[in-house]
C-alpha positions in Angstrom: 8.5 189.9 98.1 11.7 191.7 97.3 13.4 192.5 100.6 16.9 192.9 99.0 15.5 195.1 96.2 17.0 192.5 93.9 14.5 192.2 91.1 16.6 194.0 88.6 19.9 192.3 89.3 18.3 188.9 89.5 16.9 189.4 86.0 20.4 190.2 84.7 21.9 187.1 86.3 21.4 184.9 83.2 23.4 187.4 81.1 26.2 187.4 83.6 26.3 183.6 83.6 26.2 183.4 79.8 29.3 185.7 79.8 31.0 183.7 82.6 31.5 187.2 84.2 32.5 186.1 87.7 33.4 189.7 88.6 30.0 191.0 87.8 28.2 188.1 89.6 30.4 188.7 92.7 29.7 192.5 92.7 26.0 191.9 92.2 25.9 189.5 95.2 27.8 191.9 97.4 25.5 194.7 96.3 22.3 193.0 97.5 23.8 191.7 100.7 21.9 193.5 103.5 24.5 195.7 105.2 22.6 196.0 108.4 21.9 192.3 108.7 18.4 190.7 108.6 17.2 191.3 112.2 14.5 193.5 111.0 13.3 191.0 108.4 10.1 189.0 108.8 10.4 185.2 108.3 8.8 185.7 104.9 11.4 188.3 104.1 14.2 185.9 105.2 12.9 183.2 102.8 12.8 185.6 99.9 16.2 186.9 100.7 17.7 183.4 100.8 16.0 182.7 97.4 17.6 185.7 95.8 21.0 185.2 97.3 20.8 181.6 96.3 20.8 182.4 92.6 24.2 184.0 93.0 25.5 181.3 95.2 24.9 178.6 92.6 26.2 180.8 89.8 29.5 181.5 91.5 30.1 177.9 92.3 29.2 177.0 88.8 32.1 179.1 87.8 34.4 177.4 90.3 34.2 180.1 93.1 33.2 179.4 96.7 30.7 182.2 97.4 31.6 182.8 101.1 35.3 183.2 100.1 34.4 185.8 97.4 32.0 188.1 99.3 32.9 189.4 102.8 30.0 189.1 105.3 28.0 186.7 103.2 28.6 183.7 105.4 27.2 185.5 108.5 24.1 186.5 106.6 23.5 183.0 105.3 23.9 181.4 108.7 21.4 184.0 110.2 18.9 183.4 107.4 19.1 179.7 108.0 18.5 180.2 111.7 15.6 182.5 111.3 13.8 180.1 108.8 14.9 176.9 110.6 16.4 175.7 107.4 19.9 175.0 106.0 22.0 178.1 105.5 21.6 178.2 101.7 18.8 178.0 99.2 16.9 174.8 98.7 14.5 173.4 96.0 11.7 175.1 97.9 13.4 178.5 97.3 14.2 177.8 93.7 10.7 176.7 92.8 8.0 177.0 95.4 9.0 180.5 96.5 10.1 181.7 93.1 7.7 184.3 91.5 6.2 183.5 88.2 6.2 185.7 85.1 8.8 188.5 84.5 10.1 188.3 88.1 11.1 184.6 87.8 14.6 184.0 89.2 16.7 181.8 86.9 20.3 180.9 86.2 20.0 180.6 82.5 16.8 182.4 81.4 16.0 179.4 79.1 12.3 178.5 78.7 13.3 174.9 79.7 14.5 176.1 83.1 11.3 178.1 83.5 9.4 174.9 82.8 11.3 172.9 85.3 10.7 175.5 88.0 7.0 175.5 87.2 6.4 171.7 87.3 8.4 171.5 90.5 6.2 174.2 92.0 3.1 172.1 91.2 4.6 168.9 92.6 5.6 170.6 95.9 2.1 172.0 96.3 0.7 168.5 95.9 3.3 167.1 98.2 2.2 169.3 101.1 -1.3 167.9 100.6 0.0 164.4 100.4 1.9 164.8 103.7 -1.4 165.9 105.4 -3.1 162.8 104.1 -0.1 160.7 105.4 -0.5 162.3 108.8 -4.1 161.0 108.9 -3.1 157.7 107.3 -0.4 157.1 109.9 -2.9 156.9 112.7 -5.5 154.9 110.8 -6.1 151.2 110.6 -6.7 149.0 107.5 -9.9 147.8 108.9 -11.3 151.4 109.2 -13.4 152.7 106.3 -11.3 155.8 106.0 -8.1 153.9 105.3 -8.7 153.0 101.6 -10.2 156.4 101.1 -7.1 158.1 102.4 -4.9 155.9 100.2 -7.0 156.7 97.2 -6.6 160.4 97.9 -2.9 159.9 98.4 -2.5 158.1 95.1 -4.2 161.1 93.3 -1.8 163.6 94.9 1.2 161.4 94.1 -0.1 161.2 90.5 0.9 164.8 90.1 4.6 163.7 90.3 4.0 161.3 87.4 2.4 164.0 85.4 5.2 166.5 86.2 7.8 163.9 85.2 6.0 163.3 81.9 6.1 167.1 81.2 9.8 167.2 82.1 10.6 164.4 79.7 8.6 166.0 76.9 9.7 169.6 77.4 13.2 169.6 78.9 16.0 168.0 76.9 18.1 165.8 79.2 21.2 167.2 77.6 20.1 170.7 78.7 19.6 169.6 82.2 22.8 167.6 82.4 25.0 170.2 80.7 23.4 173.5 81.4 21.4 173.3 84.6 23.1 170.7 86.7 26.3 172.7 87.1 24.4 175.4 89.1 23.3 172.8 91.7 26.8 172.2 93.1 27.6 172.0 96.8 28.9 175.1 98.6 30.6 175.6 101.9 29.0 177.6 104.7 30.2 177.6 108.3 32.6 174.7 107.7 29.8 172.4 106.4 28.8 171.4 102.9 25.3 172.1 101.5 23.9 170.7 98.3 22.3 172.9 95.6 18.5 173.3 95.1 17.9 170.3 92.8 15.1 167.7 92.7 16.8 165.3 95.1 15.6 167.6 97.9 11.9 167.2 97.1 10.8 165.3 100.3 8.8 162.5 98.7 10.6 160.2 101.1 8.0 161.4 103.7 5.3 159.6 101.7 7.5 156.6 101.3 8.0 156.3 105.0 4.3 156.1 105.7 3.5 153.9 102.8 6.4 151.4 102.9 9.8 152.6 103.9 9.7 152.9 107.7 10.2 149.2 108.0 10.9 147.9 104.4 13.6 150.2 103.2 17.4 149.7 102.7 20.6 151.2 104.1 21.1 153.2 100.9 17.6 154.6 101.0 17.8 155.4 104.7 21.1 157.2 104.1 19.6 159.2 101.2 16.6 160.3 103.2 18.7 161.3 106.2 20.9 163.4 103.9 17.8 165.0 102.3 15.8 165.6 105.4 17.5 168.9 106.5 16.5 170.5 103.2 12.7 169.9 103.8 10.5 172.7 105.1 10.2 172.7 109.0 6.5 171.9 109.0 7.2 168.8 106.8 10.2 167.3 108.5 8.6 167.7 111.9 6.8 164.4 111.1 10.0 162.4 110.6 10.7 161.1 114.2 7.2 159.5 114.5 7.0 158.2 111.0 10.4 156.6 111.1 9.3 154.5 114.0 5.7 153.7 113.1 4.7 150.6 111.1 4.2 151.3 107.4 0.9 150.9 105.6 2.4 147.8 103.9 3.1 146.3 107.3 -0.3 147.1 108.7 -2.2 145.7 105.7 0.0 142.6 105.6 -0.6 141.9 109.3 -4.3 142.5 108.9 -4.6 140.1 105.9 -2.7 137.4 107.7 -5.5 137.1 110.1 -7.9 135.6 107.5 -7.6 132.2 105.8 -9.3 133.0 102.5 -10.4 135.9 100.4 -14.0 135.0 101.2 -13.5 135.6 104.9 -11.5 138.8 104.4 -13.7 141.9 105.2 -14.5 144.1 102.3 -12.9 147.1 103.8 -9.6 145.2 104.2 -9.7 144.1 100.6 -10.4 147.7 99.6 -7.4 148.8 101.7 -5.2 146.3 100.0 -6.3 147.4 96.6 -5.9 151.1 97.4 -2.4 150.4 98.8 -1.4 148.5 95.6 -2.7 151.5 93.5 -0.7 153.9 95.6 2.5 151.9 95.2 1.8 151.6 91.4 1.5 155.3 91.2 4.9 155.7 92.9 6.3 153.1 90.5 5.0 155.0 87.4 6.7 158.2 88.6 9.9 156.5 89.5 10.1 154.6 86.3 9.9 157.9 84.3 12.4 159.6 86.7 14.9 156.8 86.2 14.6 156.9 82.5 15.2 160.6 82.4 18.1 160.5 84.8 19.8 157.8 82.8 19.7 160.2 79.8 20.7 163.3 81.7 23.6 161.6 83.4 24.7 159.6 80.4 28.5 160.1 80.0 27.9 161.3 76.4 25.3 163.8 77.5 25.9 165.1 81.0 28.9 166.2 83.0 28.1 164.4 86.2 27.6 160.9 87.5 25.2 161.9 90.2 22.6 164.5 91.0 23.0 167.3 93.5 23.1 165.7 96.9 24.8 162.6 95.7 21.8 160.7 94.4 22.9 158.3 91.7 21.1 156.5 88.9 21.7 153.3 90.8 20.0 154.7 93.9 17.0 155.6 91.8 16.9 152.1 90.4 17.0 150.6 93.9 14.2 152.8 95.2 12.1 151.8 92.2 12.8 148.1 92.9 12.0 148.5 96.6 8.7 150.2 95.8 7.8 147.3 93.4 8.9 144.8 95.9 6.6 146.2 98.6 3.5 145.3 96.5 4.5 141.7 96.8 4.7 141.9 100.6 0.9 142.0 101.0 -0.6 141.2 97.6 0.3 137.6 97.8 -2.2 137.1 100.5 -5.1 137.7 98.0 -6.2 135.4 95.2 -5.1 136.2 91.7 -8.8 137.0 90.9 -8.9 139.6 93.7 -5.2 140.5 93.7 -4.8 144.2 93.0 -1.2 143.8 91.9 -0.7 144.5 88.2 3.1 144.2 88.0 5.6 141.5 88.8 8.6 142.5 91.0 12.0 142.6 89.5 14.9 141.3 91.6 16.6 144.1 93.6 19.5 145.4 91.7 18.2 144.3 88.3 18.8 146.6 85.3 16.7 147.4 82.3 
């Protein structure tokens, strides 16, 4: 969809950025701004419009210009687009990747093949995340003693595995110095309506929804809870609708731990419960694999000698990634110790929280 007739000017944006031509970027943004507002737009039109305006928002801020100060009427349009789509009044990671057309119509800041790759792998991950959230919806109302519980966890682990595959592709195809120096500057915060909104970077991918159901609703930390609260407004409405219930419900780790505590030995533990424990351990290990790769890549991208920033868009730091990884590892221990080493599905030993390496 191209409700702003912006195909041509969006394809020229990388050239404007390469020239640091703030005047051209500003004029281009003003030129695609809908003069009559967006009242006649469908919701899908509004999403596409925010996507296309977003490229220019990030580009202007990358060149040290607040977009709403540079283009009269922009702020009102952004606020209305946010209201119509029930999202924040700027572009998000969903606009930048999930709603970004492929091929010659791809919207990019730099036009570099590495940026195209990042958009593509994020699209795949977000598609799998939607399926994972649906599995979590069913898992959240299931019990470890029910036959469907380990089946759902196995399905969830398969979907989460796409994040590990995506991170492997990122590490192989996208130089951390390119991300840290060339892409990260386009994800800076902007001001809209007196509030600050982060750029469309990976920190907005709402994997925390899966974390809540699997372990984080009752085994998180203050830092993790603050991170997910900050990230929640950037999630799509049909995803974040689950937050109130999932924040209060016992996690899968708690449910399995409680169920295992009712049996004195592995021999008396029902097979389905042992299957649930094994599937839960496998799901946590899949999260650990992804987060280990993510942490390694982030360390390189935000290394002082490589990148220009100490934190990702939205304020997520390497230390936060380390803590989330350690918390995920730690949660395996919360239930796996109830099983014998012969039957114990745990394959990894927890590192102390805050450990480095």
